[in-house]
C-alpha positions in Angstrom: -2.8 57.7 45.1 0.2 55.7 44.4 -0.3 52.3 43.2 2.6 49.6 43.0 3.0 46.7 40.6 4.5 43.8 42.3 6.1 41.0 40.1 5.9 37.2 40.9 8.5 36.3 43.4 10.6 33.4 42.4 8.7 31.2 45.0 5.5 31.9 43.4 6.8 31.2 39.8 8.2 27.9 41.1 4.8 27.1 42.5 3.0 28.0 39.3 5.4 25.9 37.2 4.9 22.9 39.5 0.9 23.3 39.1 1.4 23.7 35.3 3.7 20.6 35.1 1.1 18.5 37.1 -1.8 19.6 34.8 0.2 18.8 31.6 1.4 15.5 33.1 -2.1 14.7 34.1 -3.1 15.4 30.4 -0.4 13.7 28.4 -0.7 10.4 30.2 -4.3 9.5 29.0 -3.3 11.1 25.7 -0.4 8.9 25.4 -2.6 5.7 26.2 -5.2 7.0 23.8 -2.6 6.9 21.0 -1.4 3.7 21.8 -4.6 2.2 21.6 -5.4 3.7 18.3 -2.0 2.2 17.0 -3.1 -1.1 18.3 -6.6 -0.9 16.8 -5.1 0.1 13.4 -2.5 -2.7 13.3 -5.0 -5.2 14.4 -7.6 -4.0 11.5 -4.3 -4.0 9.0 -3.8 -7.7 10.0 -7.5 -8.7 9.5 -7.2 -6.8 6.1 -4.2 -8.9 5.3 -5.7 -12.3 6.6 -8.7 -11.7 4.0 -6.1 -10.8 1.3 -4.4 -13.9 2.0 -7.7 -15.9 1.6 -8.4 -13.9 -1.6 -5.0 -14.7 -2.9 -5.5 -18.5 -2.6 -9.1 -18.3 -4.0 -7.5 -16.8 -7.2 -4.4 -18.7 -7.3 -5.1 -22.1 -5.6 -2.2 -21.6 -3.1 -1.0 -19.3 -0.4 2.0 -16.9 -1.1 5.5 -17.5 0.2 7.1 -15.0 2.7 8.6 -11.7 1.2 12.0 -11.7 -0.5 13.5 -9.3 2.0 12.8 -6.4 3.9 13.2 -4.2 0.8 11.4 -6.4 -1.7 7.7 -7.4 -0.8 7.2 -9.7 -3.6 6.8 -13.5 -2.4 9.9 -15.3 -2.5 9.1 -18.0 -4.8 11.4 -20.7 -6.6 9.7 -22.5 -9.2 6.7 -24.0 -7.4 8.0 -23.7 -3.6 9.2 -20.8 -1.5 12.8 -19.9 -1.8 15.3 -22.2 0.3 12.1 -24.0 1.3 11.3 -20.8 3.6 8.2 -20.7 5.5 8.7 -17.9 8.0 9.5 -14.3 7.1 8.0 -11.0 6.2 4.5 -10.6 5.0 4.8 -10.4 1.2 3.1 -7.0 1.2 3.8 -6.2 -2.4 2.3 -9.3 -3.8 -0.9 -8.9 -1.9 -1.0 -4.9 -2.4 -1.0 -4.1 1.4 1.1 -1.4 3.6 4.5 -2.8 4.5 4.7 -1.6 8.3 2.4 -1.6 11.2 1.7 1.4 13.2 4.8 1.5 15.1 6.8 1.3 11.7 8.0 -2.5 12.2 7.6 -5.0 9.3 4.9 -7.7 9.5 5.9 -11.3 10.1 4.3 -14.2 8.2 4.2 -17.9 8.6 2.7 -20.5 6.2 2.3 -24.2 6.2 4.5 -25.3 3.2 2.0 -27.6 1.6 -0.4 -24.6 1.4 2.2 -22.4 -0.5 3.2 -25.0 -3.2 1.8 -24.0 -6.6 2.7 -27.3 -8.0 0.2 -29.2 -5.9 -2.8 -27.1 -5.1 -3.9 -27.7 -1.5 -7.1 -29.9 -0.8 -9.4 -30.2 2.2 -7.2 -33.3 3.2 -4.1 -31.4 2.7 -2.1 -31.5 6.3 -1.6 -28.3 8.1 1.4 -28.0 10.7 0.9 -24.6 12.5 -0.4 -24.5 16.2 -1.6 -21.4 18.4 -1.2 -21.5 22.0 -2.3 -19.0 24.7 -2.2 -18.9 28.6 -4.9 -19.5 31.1 -5.7 -17.4 34.2 -3.2 -19.4 35.9 -0.3 -18.6 33.4 -0.2 -22.2 32.0 0.0 -22.6 28.3 -3.2 -23.9 26.7 -4.3 -24.4 23.1 -5.9 -21.7 21.3 -6.3 -23.9 18.2 -6.3 -27.6 17.4 -2.8 -29.1 17.1 -1.2 -28.5 13.6 -4.5 -27.0 12.4 -3.6 -23.6 11.0 -2.6 -22.8 7.3 -1.1 -19.4 8.1 -0.3 -16.9 10.8 0.2 -13.0 10.7 2.1 -11.1 13.3 2.9 -7.7 14.6 5.4 -7.3 17.3 3.8 -4.4 19.0 4.8 -1.3 20.7 7.8 -2.6 22.4 9.0 -3.9 19.0 10.8 -7.1 20.7 12.6 -8.7 17.9 10.9 -6.5 15.3 12.3 -5.3 12.0 12.4 -1.7 10.9 11.7 -0.7 7.4 15.2 -1.4 6.3 15.3 -4.9 8.0 17.3 -4.1 10.9 16.2 -6.2 13.9 15.8 -4.8 17.4 18.3 -5.7 20.1 17.7 -8.6 22.5 15.7 -7.6 25.6 17.2 -10.0 28.0 15.9 -13.1 29.6 12.2 -11.6 29.7 9.5 -11.4 27.1 9.6 -15.3 26.9 6.3 -15.5 24.8 7.5 -12.5 22.5 10.7 -14.3 21.9 9.0 -17.7 21.0 7.0 -15.8 18.3 9.8 -14.7 16.4 12.6 -17.4 17.4 10.2 -20.2 16.4 10.5 -22.4 13.2 7.3 -20.8 12.3 5.0 -23.6 13.6 4.1 -22.5 17.1 2.8 -18.9 17.9 1.4 -17.7 21.2 -1.4 -15.4 21.2 -2.5 -13.7 24.7 -3.6 -10.5 26.3 -1.2 -7.7 26.6 0.8 -7.5 29.8 3.4 -4.7 30.8 4.6 -6.9 33.8 7.9 -8.5 33.1 7.2 -11.0 35.8 3.9 -12.2 34.4 3.7 -15.6 33.0 5.5 -15.7 29.7 6.9 -12.1 30.3 5.6 -8.8 29.3 3.7 -9.1 25.9 2.2 -6.8 23.4 2.4 -9.0 20.0 -0.8 -9.1 18.0 -1.1 -12.4 16.3 -3.9 -13.4 14.0 -4.3 -16.7 11.9 -6.0 -17.8 8.9 -8.9 -20.3 10.1 -8.8 -23.4 7.7 -12.7 -23.2 7.8 -12.7 -19.7 6.4 -10.1 -20.5 3.9 -11.9 -23.7 2.6 -15.0 -21.9 2.5 -13.5 -19.1 0.3 -11.8 -21.7 -2.0 -15.2 -23.8 -2.3 -16.9 -20.5 -3.3 -14.2 -19.9 -5.9 -14.6 -23.5 -7.2 -10.9 -23.9 -6.2 -11.6 -27.1 -4.1 -13.2 -30.4 -5.3 
């Protein structure tokens, strides 16, 4: 008996390719989401370690570090007892603190410090005034306090997956993304005294725009407890 081997027709091949494409697409979408969730978790954990390192630095030295000298030099920019050019907002001084330089998206971490807390000539006390405020947004989209007014000694910031306003390893800043991302824009265009921390949102029409920044701050209570334990405060 004669048997015949029939090859796939072009139509059959096209159907197979479409099915394979749908299967791959269905697998890649959740995988991509898992990767981004892992990056976000890793970056949050790194910021928590940086916050702890700041408290440890203060307990050892009696003051908080200044921002880094530059994108290439992670030592704190200190001129005498104060920060160089009286600067209070810039890159996290990763080399001084012994920390990683970049977040999970390969952007430099940002850092703001109340100047009175980085002055090594006059170590801060319980009564030293702080000047950083954290805000958030309520369910209606209104800005609301996330901290007491002018109550935070220092803030740490990753600019997230979209990298709006973020700096690369060599200090090149991402291009402006337009009129959206209002809250993200406030976080890096600020004078270093007001930061907005809220839930992630991909919708550019959400109150405050699309948002994926990760903002952590050093609580004065935690800082003072560490200082008291190290006998650095009266």
